[in-house]
N, C-alpha and C positions, 0 to 999 in steps of 0.2 A: 521259825515255824517249819516243821518237817512236812515236805510234800509227799503225797502218796505216789506210788509207781504210776506213771502217766497213762499207761494203756496196757491191758492184758496182752495185746498183740505183740508188744515188745518182748514180754516174757516168753510167749509162745515161739517167737522167732529164735531166741537164744536156745531154748530147749529143743527146738526142731533141729537146729544145726548140731547141737550136742548129740542127739539121738541118731541122726543120720551118720555122723562121724563114728559114733560108738558101734552101731550095728553093722556098718560097712566093714570096719576092722574085725569085729567079732565073726562075721560071716567068712571073711577071707582067711582068718586064722583057723577057725574051728570047723567049718563046713567045706570050704573050697580047698583047704590045706595048702595055701600059698607058700608056706615055709618049705615044703618038700617039692613043690613044683618048679621052683626057680623063677626065671623070667618067663612071663606069660604074654604073648603077643596079643594086643587088643586092636590097634590100628597101626598104619605105617609110621605114625608119629608118637604112639603111646604104648607102653608096656606096663604090666603090673609086676613089681618085684619087691619082695619084703626087705625092709631095712629097719633095724632097731636103732633109733637115734637117742643116745644118752645125754646129748648136749642140747644146745639151742639151735637156732636157724643155721642151716648149712653144716650141721655137725660141730659147730664151734663149742669149745669147752666140753668135749666129750669124755674126758678122762677124770672127772671130779669124784666119781664114786658115790657112795651113799650120802655123804654130807651134801654134795652138790644136788643130789636128787631131792633131799629134804628142803634145801634152800630154794630150789626152783618151784617146789610145791607151795611153800609159804609165800614166795614172791608172786606166784599165780593167784593165790587167794587175795593178797593185798591189791594186786592190779584189778582183779574182778570186782573187789569191794569199791575201789575208786571209780571204776567204770559205771557201776550201779549208781553211785553218788552223782556222777556226771550226767547220767540220763535223767535223774530226778531233778537236776538243776537246769537242764537244757530246755530251751524253748523251741527247738527245731526237731521235727519228726524225722527229718532226713539224717541228722547227726545221731539221733537216738537209734535209728535203724542200723546205721553203720556200727555203732557201739555194741548193739545186740549181736551183730555178726561176730565181732571180736570176742565178746563174752562167750558165745557158744563155742567158738573155736578154742578159746583158752580152757574152757571146761573139758572139752574133748581131750586135749593134750595133757591136761593136769591129771585126768582120770587114768590115762595111759601110764603116767609116771607112778601113780599110786598102785595100779594093778600089776604092771609089768616092769617097773623100774626104768623104763625108757619109752620114748614116743614111737609109735608104729607108723612108718611111712610106707607107701606102696605105689604111688603114681609116678611113673617115670616118663617124662616128655623128651622127645629128641627130634632133631632134624639132621639127617645124614649121620655124620659122626659126632655131632655136637649134642651132648646130653645135659639137660638141666638137672638140678638136684632133685632127689626123690622127696615127695611131699604127700600130704593126705587132705581129706575134706576139711578138717579143722584149719589147716594152713591156708586153704583157699578162702575160707570165711574170714580169717584174721586179716589177710591181705586185702580182700574186697572191702571189708569194713574200714580198714585204715585208709584205703584210697577214697572211699566215700566221704569220710570225715575230712580228709585233706582237700578234696575237691570243693566241698561245701565251704570249708574255712577259707580257701583261696578265693572263691566266688564272693563270699561275704566281705573279705578283706578288700578286693578290687572294687566292689560296689560302694564301699565306705570311703574310698580315696578319690 
């Protein structure tokens, strides 16, 4: 038997993450003109700097060209489809919420690949001369969702043993 989507709040969560990510990038590219401004000081530990990432996390596999772009878009669609299935089968609102964060972030990065051919990253964190990789709102949502799912799964695993 096919379950219905458990709660409209989960859909709203995914779409909210997607729209926040999309409009942040759109604003920085089209109104703020981050591409021509270079590095923009925000705080002593954060700058905005435009980076186009054709690969995956940390710029891995960045030289695959158009075939890689299409493969990553299709892979994103498959992963999002599986995550929606997982939500429908899940009995945990906490896990469903974490998965929705991942879906929203995946949608944001996938749309970048469709529109620009690359993912737009712009947040640069640093401490003294140590710089973390440049990322975006979608990446924050994906990592937060993944951590949420892992924490709940670990908690569940420990409580069962």
